[in-house]
N, C-alpha and C positions, 0 to 999 in steps of 0.2 A: 391807807396810802403810806408808802415808804419813800422818803426822799434821801438822796445820797450826795456826798461830796468826797472828792479825793484829790490829793496833791503829793508831789514828790519834788525834792530839792537835792541837787547834786552836792556832794561834800567837797572837801579839799584834796582828795586823793583820786586822781585820774577821772574816769567817767562814772556815771551813775549806775551802780549795780543793784539798785532797788527798782521795784516796779509795783504798780497797783492797777487793778482792773475791777470794774463793776459791770455786771451783766444782768439785764432784766428780762424775764420771760413774758410771754403774752398775757399771763394772768397776774402780772405784777410782782411775782416772786423775784427776789434779788439774791444773786450770788456775788460775793466780793472776796478778793484775795490780795494780801500784801506779801510780796516776795522780797527777801533781803539776801542778795547774793553774797556768798562767802568769798572774800577777796575782791580785787578790782581788776579791770582790764577788759578789752573788747569782747572776749569770748563770753565772760559772765554777763556783761551788760547787754549783749545781744540776746542771750537766752532768758534772762529774767522776765522780760515782757511776755514771752511765749508761755512760760510757766504760770504767770499771773492770769493770762487769758484762759488757759486750759482750766486752771483751778476755779476761776469764777464761773465759766460756762457750765462745766460739769457739776460744780457745786450748786448752781441754781437748779439744775435738773435732778440731781441724785443726792445732794447733801454735801456739806463742806468736807466731810471725811473722804468721800469718793473723789471730790475735786482735788484734794491734796495728794491722794494716792495715785490718781491718774497723772498728775504733774510729775510725781516722783518717778514714774516709769520712763519718762522722757530723758531722765538724767541718771538712771540707775546703773547704766554701764559707763565705764570710763572712756569709751570710744577708742578708735584706732590710735589716736595720739596720746591717750591717757590724760587728756586735759579737759574732760567734760566738766561743766559748771556744777556747783552745788549751792545750796541756799538753806535758809530757815524760812518759815512761812506761817501765816495765820489766815484763816478763811472763815467766812460766815455765810449762812443762808437765813434770810428773813422772808417769811410768807405772810401776805396780807391776811389779817384776821387771827393770826397765831400770836399769842402773847409772848412766846419764847423765841429768841434768836439763838440758833445753835452755832457755836464757834468751835473750830478745831485748829490745833497748832502743833508745830514741832520746832524745837530750838528756842530762841529767846525773842521771837516776835510776840507781841502782846495783844490782849483783848481787854478793854475796859467797858464798864457800864455806868451810866449817869441817870439817876432817878429824879433829878431836880434839886437834890439836897447834898448828895455825897457821890464821889467818884470811887468806884470799886474796881480793883484789879481781879479779873476772873481767870486769867491764865497763870501758869507757873513756869518760870524760865527753866529750860532743860540744859543747865550748865553745871559744871563740876563745882563751882563756887556755891551755887544754891544747894546742891546736895551736901556739901561739907557743912554748911550752916545748919541744915536740917538735922545733921548728925552731931551737932554740938562742937564742931571745930571752931577754934578761935577766929573772930571776925577778920583780924589782920592777915591771917593765913588764907581764909576762904576768899577774901577779895582778890587775891592774886590769881585766882582760878576762875574768875567770872567770865573770861573770854574763851574758856575751854568748853566747847559744846559736847554734850553727851549723845546727841542725835542730830540728824539733819534731814533735809528733804530727800536726798538721794538714797538714804538708808531707811526711809520711812516704812513703817508697817502699821497694821491695826493696833499693835501693842505700844507703838512709840508716838502715835498721833493722838493727843489728848483731846477731850471733849468737855465743853461747858454749855449750859443753857442759861441765857441772860434774859431776865424779865424786864429789865430797864428799857425805856423807850429809846434811849440814845446809846448806841454801841460804837466804840472807837477801836480801830485796829491800827497798830503802830509798829514800825521797825525800830530797832534800838537807837537809831540816829535821832529819834524823837524822845523816847522815854529815858535814855541814858544821858541826854544832853540838854534836858530841861528839868529844873527842880520840880519835885512832885507838887509843891504848893503852887508854882507858876503854871503848871499844866492844868491843875484844877481850876485856877482863876480863868484860864483861857476857855475851858469848857463852860464855866458859868457865864462868861461874857457872850459866847457865841452858840449857846445851846439850841437856839431855834433855827440856826442857819448852818447846815452841814458843810457846805462849801467854804463858807467863811471860817469855820472852825478848822477844817483840814488845812486851809492856807495858813492860818495863824499858827498851827502846831508845827508845821515844817519851817516856817519863817523864824520861830522862836528858838530853834536849836542853836546852841552857842558853841564856839570853839573851846577846846580844853586848854589847859595851861601850856601845852606844847604847840598850840595853834592848829590842832587837828579838829576837824568837824566831819562827822560821818554823813553819808547819804541819809536823808530823812524822808519818811513816807508815812502817810496817814490816810485812812478811809473812815468816813463817818456815815452811820446809818441812823435815820430818825424815823420811828414808826409813829404815825399820827392816830 
């Protein structure tokens, strides 16, 4: 059996450009997707739930990769006004009886796994800052580029949507409004406290996100999948 929980919390800038959806097939297979819209405003906020719905439903049937690539097609063209939404995303499919939950992502949305003892990050942020650090550039320079995305959902392809298999029973998907605005140790403490209750954990993660020194708090979204 797979139990789930998800939550989203609007940040301090306009309306919520994040979205989360979970879809369950007749056989219990779960598709889940977190969408983190790039920028804010009514257009992005209206489109993000559609992208999450498509990614979750197709992901449950055809796999998380197919889910994200199908969602990508909805926003691949800029539209007549040139203002089509864009986003980063992470999606997962969990199948009853399968010990591996497959996750796919593009951009800096994340996937974590918890085995009861340690919290492991399984995704890799697709940012310029991350790439610079991997190539030995000084940290103070690399940090200045952490908000520069190397890819996004609108530009997604098989080569830019990465894949990981997670054997941990508890899988957590987050937008950067969670993992960038909660200290890593505090995030792990919340997982440890609520590991048996996916909805309580999702609620706790989005509630714990803190404003930065300038008073800004991003939209925060989390999905939690627990395989029993």
